[in-house]
RORO-795590 format. One line per field, with one value per residue: residue number from 1; chain; z, y, x of N, C-alpha, C in turn; residue in one letter. Coordinates in steps of 0.1 Angstrom, whole numbers, plus 5000, padded with zeros to 4 digits. Each point is the difference from the previous one (the first is absolute). Example, Ala and Ser with C-alpha at 12.3 -4.5 7.8 and 13.67 -1.06 7.14 Angstrom:
REM residues 2
seq	1; 2
mol	A; A
n_z	5078; 4993
n_y	4943; 5011
n_x	5132; 4996
ca_z	5000; 5000
ca_y	5012; 5011
ca_x	4991; 5009
c_z	5000; 5008
c_y	5012; 5011
c_x	5009; 4992
type	A; S
//
This chain:
REM residues 166
seq	1; 2; 3; 4; 5; 6; 7; 8; 9; 10; 11; 12; 13; 14; 15; 16; 17; 18; 19; 20; 21; 22; 23; 24; 25; 26; 27; 28; 29; 30; 31; 32; 33; 34; 35; 36; 37; 38; 39; 40; 41; 42; 43; 44; 45; 46; 47; 48; 49; 50; 51; 52; 53; 54; 55; 56; 57; 58; 59; 60; 61; 62; 63; 64; 65; 66; 67; 68; 69; 70; 71; 72; 73; 74; 75; 76; 77; 78; 79; 80; 81; 82; 83; 84; 85; 86; 87; 88; 89; 90; 91; 92; 93; 94; 95; 96; 97; 98; 99; 100; 101; 102; 103; 104; 105; 106; 107; 108; 109; 110; 111; 112; 113; 114; 115; 116; 117; 118; 119; 120; 121; 122; 123; 124; 125; 126; 127; 128; 129; 130; 131; 132; 133; 134; 135; 136; 137; 138; 139; 140; 141; 142; 143; 144; 145; 146; 147; 148; 149; 150; 151; 152; 153; 154; 155; 156; 157; 158; 159; 160; 161; 162; 163; 164; 165; 166
mol	A; A; A; A; A; A; A; A; A; A; A; A; A; A; A; A; A; A; A; A; A; A; A; A; A; A; A; A; A; A; A; A; A; A; A; A; A; A; A; A; A; A; A; A; A; A; A; A; A; A; A; A; A; A; A; A; A; A; A; A; A; A; A; A; A; A; A; A; A; A; A; A; A; A; A; A; A; A; A; A; A; A; A; A; A; A; A; A; A; A; A; A; A; A; A; A; A; A; A; A; A; A; A; A; A; A; A; A; A; A; A; A; A; A; A; A; A; A; A; A; A; A; A; A; A; A; A; A; A; A; A; A; A; A; A; A; A; A; A; A; A; A; A; A; A; A; A; A; A; A; A; A; A; A; A; A; A; A; A; A; A; A; A; A; A; A
n_z	6807; 4992; 4999; 5012; 4992; 5001; 4998; 5009; 5002; 4986; 5003; 4995; 5010; 5008; 4995; 5000; 5012; 5003; 4995; 5007; 5010; 4997; 4994; 5006; 4993; 5009; 4990; 5012; 4990; 4993; 4992; 4990; 5009; 4990; 5004; 5003; 5013; 5000; 4990; 5005; 5011; 4994; 4992; 5011; 5008; 4989; 4998; 5012; 4991; 5006; 5004; 4993; 5009; 4991; 5011; 4993; 5008; 4999; 5001; 5008; 4995; 5004; 4992; 5009; 4991; 4992; 5012; 5000; 5001; 5013; 5003; 5004; 5012; 5004; 4991; 5006; 4988; 5006; 5007; 5010; 4999; 4993; 5009; 4989; 5011; 4988; 5012; 5005; 5012; 4998; 4987; 5007; 5009; 4993; 4994; 5011; 5003; 4988; 5003; 5012; 4994; 4992; 5013; 4997; 4997; 4990; 5009; 4989; 5009; 4990; 4994; 5013; 4997; 5010; 5004; 5012; 4999; 4987; 5003; 5012; 4993; 4990; 5008; 5006; 4987; 5005; 4996; 4989; 5007; 4989; 5007; 4992; 4992; 4991; 4995; 4991; 5008; 5008; 4990; 4995; 5012; 5003; 4987; 5005; 4996; 5012; 5004; 4990; 5007; 5008; 5004; 5013; 4996; 5004; 4989; 4990; 5003; 4997; 5011; 5005; 5003; 5012; 4997; 4988; 5007; 5007
n_y	5048; 4995; 4989; 4996; 4998; 4987; 5007; 4991; 5004; 5001; 5004; 4990; 5002; 5003; 4990; 4993; 5006; 4999; 4988; 4998; 5007; 4995; 5011; 5009; 4996; 5006; 4995; 5002; 5002; 5005; 4989; 5005; 4994; 4993; 4998; 5012; 4997; 5013; 4996; 4988; 5005; 5010; 4991; 4993; 5010; 5003; 4987; 5003; 5009; 4998; 5013; 4998; 5007; 4998; 4999; 5007; 5007; 4989; 4997; 5011; 5002; 4988; 4991; 4995; 4989; 5009; 5001; 5013; 5000; 5001; 5011; 5005; 4997; 5011; 4994; 4991; 5002; 4988; 4999; 4996; 4988; 4994; 5000; 4993; 4996; 5001; 5004; 5002; 4993; 5004; 4998; 4989; 5005; 5005; 4988; 4994; 5007; 4997; 4987; 5004; 5006; 4989; 4997; 4991; 4992; 4994; 4995; 4995; 4993; 4998; 4988; 4998; 5008; 5004; 5010; 4995; 5008; 4998; 4987; 5001; 5007; 4991; 4989; 5007; 5000; 4988; 4998; 4993; 4991; 4995; 4990; 4999; 5006; 4993; 5011; 4997; 4995; 5010; 5007; 4994; 5000; 5013; 5002; 4990; 5009; 5001; 4996; 5008; 5007; 4993; 5012; 4996; 5007; 4988; 5005; 4993; 4992; 4988; 5002; 4993; 5012; 5000; 5012; 4997; 4993; 5011
n_x	4444; 5009; 4994; 5004; 5010; 4999; 5011; 4999; 4987; 4999; 4988; 4995; 4991; 5010; 5007; 4989; 4997; 5012; 5002; 4989; 5005; 5012; 5001; 5007; 5010; 5009; 5008; 5005; 5008; 4990; 5001; 5007; 5008; 4997; 5013; 4996; 5000; 5005; 5007; 5002; 5003; 5007; 5006; 5002; 5004; 5007; 5003; 5002; 5002; 5012; 4999; 5011; 5006; 5009; 5008; 5009; 5007; 5006; 4987; 5001; 4988; 5004; 4996; 4992; 5000; 5005; 5005; 4997; 5013; 4999; 5006; 4988; 4996; 5007; 5007; 4994; 4993; 4999; 4988; 5008; 4993; 5010; 5010; 5005; 5008; 5007; 5003; 5012; 5001; 5013; 4999; 4994; 5009; 5009; 4998; 4999; 5010; 5005; 4997; 5004; 5010; 4999; 4999; 5009; 4990; 5008; 5009; 5005; 5006; 5008; 5000; 5004; 4990; 5007; 4992; 5002; 5011; 5002; 4998; 5007; 5009; 4999; 5001; 5009; 5002; 4997; 5012; 4998; 5007; 5005; 5006; 5011; 4993; 4995; 4995; 5009; 5008; 4998; 5000; 5010; 5006; 4996; 5003; 5007; 5009; 5006; 4988; 4998; 5010; 4991; 4997; 5002; 4990; 4995; 4997; 5003; 4991; 5003; 5007; 4991; 4995; 5005; 4998; 5004; 5009; 4999
ca_z	5000; 4996; 5011; 5002; 4991; 5002; 4987; 4998; 4996; 4995; 4997; 4986; 4999; 4999; 4987; 4990; 5001; 4995; 4985; 4995; 5000; 4993; 4985; 4994; 5007; 4996; 5003; 5002; 4997; 4988; 4991; 4986; 4997; 5000; 5009; 5014; 5007; 5000; 4986; 5001; 5009; 4994; 4989; 5006; 5005; 4989; 4995; 5010; 4999; 5008; 4993; 5006; 4996; 5003; 5005; 5000; 4995; 4988; 4988; 4999; 4986; 4991; 5003; 5005; 4997; 4993; 5010; 5003; 5013; 5007; 5008; 5014; 5003; 4998; 4985; 4995; 4999; 5005; 5013; 5001; 5011; 5006; 4996; 5001; 5001; 4995; 5004; 5012; 5012; 5004; 4991; 5002; 5009; 4992; 4990; 5008; 5003; 4988; 4998; 5009; 4994; 4989; 5006; 4996; 5011; 5003; 4997; 4999; 4998; 4993; 5007; 5006; 5004; 5013; 5007; 5010; 5004; 4990; 5001; 5011; 4997; 4991; 5007; 5009; 4992; 4995; 4987; 5001; 4996; 4998; 4998; 4997; 4992; 4986; 4996; 4990; 5007; 5009; 4991; 4994; 5010; 5005; 4990; 4995; 4988; 5002; 5000; 4986; 4998; 5008; 5013; 5009; 5005; 5012; 4998; 4993; 5002; 4996; 5012; 5007; 5013; 5011; 5002; 4990; 5004; 5012
ca_y	4992; 4986; 4990; 4994; 4989; 4991; 4999; 4987; 4991; 5008; 4991; 5000; 5010; 5013; 5002; 5000; 5013; 5009; 4998; 5004; 5015; 5007; 5001; 5006; 4995; 5005; 4990; 5006; 4990; 4993; 4998; 4997; 4987; 4990; 4989; 5005; 4998; 5011; 4999; 4990; 5005; 5011; 4995; 4993; 5010; 5007; 4990; 4999; 5013; 5011; 5010; 4999; 5011; 4996; 5010; 4996; 5012; 4996; 4997; 5011; 5005; 4988; 4991; 4986; 4994; 5010; 5010; 5009; 4998; 5013; 5001; 4999; 4999; 5014; 5003; 4993; 5010; 4996; 4995; 4986; 4993; 4992; 5000; 4987; 5003; 4991; 5005; 4993; 5005; 5013; 5009; 5001; 5011; 5012; 4998; 5001; 5015; 5006; 4995; 5007; 5014; 5000; 4995; 4987; 4992; 4987; 4998; 4986; 4997; 4987; 4988; 5003; 5014; 5003; 5012; 5001; 5014; 5006; 4995; 5007; 5014; 5000; 4996; 5011; 5010; 4994; 4992; 4985; 4995; 4986; 4999; 4986; 4992; 5004; 5001; 4991; 4987; 5000; 5001; 4987; 4990; 5003; 4999; 4986; 4998; 4992; 4986; 4995; 4997; 4989; 5005; 4999; 5014; 4999; 5008; 4991; 4986; 4990; 4993; 5006; 5006; 4994; 5007; 4994; 4986; 5000
ca_x	5013; 4998; 5001; 5013; 5002; 5012; 5007; 5006; 4989; 4988; 4989; 4995; 4990; 5007; 5007; 4990; 4994; 5010; 5001; 4987; 4997; 5010; 4998; 5013; 5012; 5013; 5010; 5013; 5011; 4995; 5010; 4996; 5007; 4989; 5002; 5000; 4987; 4991; 4993; 4990; 4989; 4993; 4992; 4989; 4990; 4994; 4991; 4989; 4993; 5005; 5008; 5013; 5009; 5014; 5009; 5014; 5007; 5009; 4992; 4990; 4998; 4998; 4988; 5001; 4987; 4992; 4996; 5011; 5007; 5002; 5012; 4996; 4985; 4994; 4998; 4989; 4990; 4987; 5001; 5005; 4995; 5010; 5013; 5006; 5014; 5010; 5013; 5005; 4993; 5005; 4993; 4986; 4997; 4998; 4989; 4988; 4998; 4995; 4986; 4992; 4999; 4990; 4988; 4996; 4993; 5006; 5014; 5002; 5015; 5001; 5007; 5013; 5001; 4993; 5005; 4990; 4999; 4992; 4986; 4994; 4997; 4989; 4988; 4996; 4993; 4988; 5002; 5001; 5013; 5003; 5015; 5006; 4990; 4999; 4986; 4997; 4999; 4988; 4988; 4999; 4996; 4987; 4990; 5000; 5008; 5012; 4997; 5001; 5014; 5005; 5003; 4990; 4997; 4992; 4988; 4991; 5003; 4990; 4995; 4988; 5003; 4994; 4987; 4991; 4997; 4991
c_z	4996; 5012; 5000; 4993; 5004; 4987; 4997; 4995; 4996; 4997; 4985; 4998; 4999; 4987; 4989; 5000; 4994; 4984; 4993; 4999; 4992; 4985; 4993; 5009; 4994; 5004; 5000; 4998; 4988; 4990; 4986; 4995; 5001; 5010; 5015; 5006; 4999; 4986; 5000; 5008; 4993; 4988; 5005; 5005; 4990; 4994; 5009; 5001; 5011; 4991; 5008; 4994; 5004; 5005; 5001; 4994; 4988; 4988; 4997; 4986; 4990; 5003; 5005; 4998; 4994; 5010; 5003; 5014; 5006; 5009; 5015; 5001; 4997; 4986; 4994; 4999; 5005; 5015; 5000; 5012; 5008; 4994; 5003; 4999; 4996; 5003; 5013; 5012; 5005; 4992; 5002; 5009; 4992; 4990; 5008; 5004; 4988; 4997; 5009; 4995; 4989; 5005; 4994; 5012; 5005; 4997; 5000; 4997; 4995; 5009; 5004; 5004; 5013; 5007; 5011; 5005; 4990; 5001; 5011; 4997; 4991; 5007; 5010; 4992; 4993; 4987; 5003; 4995; 4999; 4998; 4997; 4992; 4985; 4996; 4989; 5006; 5008; 4991; 4994; 5010; 5005; 4991; 4992; 4988; 5002; 4999; 4986; 4996; 5008; 5014; 5009; 5007; 5013; 4999; 4993; 5002; 4995; 5013; 5006; 5013; 5011; 5003; 4991; 5004; 5012; 4997
c_y	4985; 4990; 4994; 4987; 4992; 4998; 4987; 4990; 5009; 4989; 5001; 5011; 5014; 5002; 5001; 5014; 5011; 5000; 5004; 5015; 5008; 5000; 5005; 4997; 5007; 4989; 5006; 4989; 4992; 4999; 4997; 4987; 4989; 4988; 5004; 4997; 5011; 5001; 4990; 5005; 5011; 4994; 4992; 5009; 5008; 4991; 4999; 5013; 5010; 5010; 5000; 5011; 4995; 5012; 4995; 5012; 4997; 4998; 5011; 5005; 4989; 4993; 4987; 4994; 5010; 5010; 5010; 4998; 5014; 4999; 4998; 4999; 5013; 5003; 4993; 5009; 4996; 4996; 4985; 4994; 4992; 5002; 4987; 5002; 4988; 5005; 4993; 5006; 5013; 5011; 5002; 5011; 5013; 4999; 5001; 5015; 5007; 4995; 5007; 5014; 5000; 4994; 4986; 4993; 4988; 5001; 4985; 4997; 4986; 4990; 5004; 5015; 5002; 5011; 5003; 5015; 5007; 4996; 5007; 5014; 5001; 4997; 5011; 5011; 4993; 4992; 4985; 4997; 4985; 4999; 4985; 4992; 5006; 5001; 4990; 4986; 5000; 5001; 4986; 4990; 5002; 4998; 4987; 4997; 4991; 4985; 4994; 4997; 4989; 5004; 4998; 5013; 5000; 5009; 4992; 4986; 4991; 4993; 5007; 5005; 4993; 5006; 4993; 4986; 4999; 5000
c_x	4997; 5001; 5014; 5001; 5012; 5007; 5007; 4989; 4988; 4989; 4996; 4990; 5006; 5007; 4990; 4994; 5010; 5000; 4987; 4997; 5010; 4997; 5013; 5012; 5012; 5010; 5014; 5011; 4996; 5012; 4995; 5006; 4990; 5002; 5002; 4986; 4990; 4993; 4989; 4988; 4992; 4991; 4987; 4989; 4993; 4989; 4987; 4992; 5004; 5007; 5014; 5009; 5014; 5007; 5014; 5008; 5009; 4992; 4989; 5000; 4999; 4987; 5005; 4987; 4990; 4994; 5012; 5006; 5003; 5012; 4997; 4985; 4993; 4998; 4988; 4988; 4986; 5002; 5003; 4994; 5010; 5014; 5006; 5015; 5008; 5014; 5003; 4993; 5004; 4993; 4985; 4996; 4998; 4989; 4987; 4997; 4994; 4986; 4991; 4997; 4990; 4987; 4995; 4994; 5007; 5015; 5002; 5015; 5001; 5007; 5014; 5001; 4991; 5006; 4989; 4998; 4992; 4985; 4993; 4996; 4988; 4987; 4995; 4992; 4987; 5002; 5001; 5014; 5001; 5015; 5003; 4989; 5000; 4985; 4997; 4998; 4987; 4987; 4998; 4995; 4986; 4988; 5001; 5008; 5012; 4997; 5000; 5014; 5006; 5003; 4988; 4997; 4992; 4987; 4989; 5003; 4988; 4994; 4988; 5004; 4993; 4986; 4990; 4995; 4991; 4986
type	M; A; E; K; I; D; H; D; H; Y; T; N; K; H; L; R; N; V; L; G; R; V; K; T; I; A; M; V; G; A; S; A; N; W; N; R; P; S; Y; F; V; M; K; Y; L; L; A; K; D; Y; T; V; F; P; V; N; P; R; A; A; G; E; D; I; L; A; V; P; C; Y; A; S; L; K; D; I; P; E; R; V; D; M; V; D; I; F; R; G; S; A; A; A; G; P; I; T; D; E; A; L; E; I; D; A; D; V; I; W; M; Q; I; S; V; R; N; D; E; A; A; A; K; A; E; A; K; G; K; T; V; I; M; N; R; C; P; K; I; E; Y; S; R; L; F; G; E; L; S; W; G; G; F; N; S; N; V; I; T; A; K; R; S; R; A; Y; L; R
//
């Protein structure tokens, strides 16, 4: 069983561990529309060498960013490490159920998506759940890329640590 996680406060270590162990991602709610957040996130994750499978019943059979889109998680021909949910909080419950059926290790709910009941069900089965976060933002923040864009990531700093000064 996975350790009890405070879904209001994830540690950097926990998020870094999740992003480091995941290799394949199913993105439920992926869009072929270049100005949708899911498109940006998918493009970014592909550039970071993740294998990303878009899942969207309306776009099934088409390509999104040169990757075939699937109607459901069960249609993906490979094992998926993580399911990234770009749908509303109510939809996260049934999507989590399907993620459990395909034995995904991580269920990640995007910004503003939170379903505590679904999270408890997944964690009871030993799965890792992240809610109300974006893997693109967290990856950028944790691996020092946001600071190049003028954001304070609190990960990389020019200030000397107190431990160094002792």
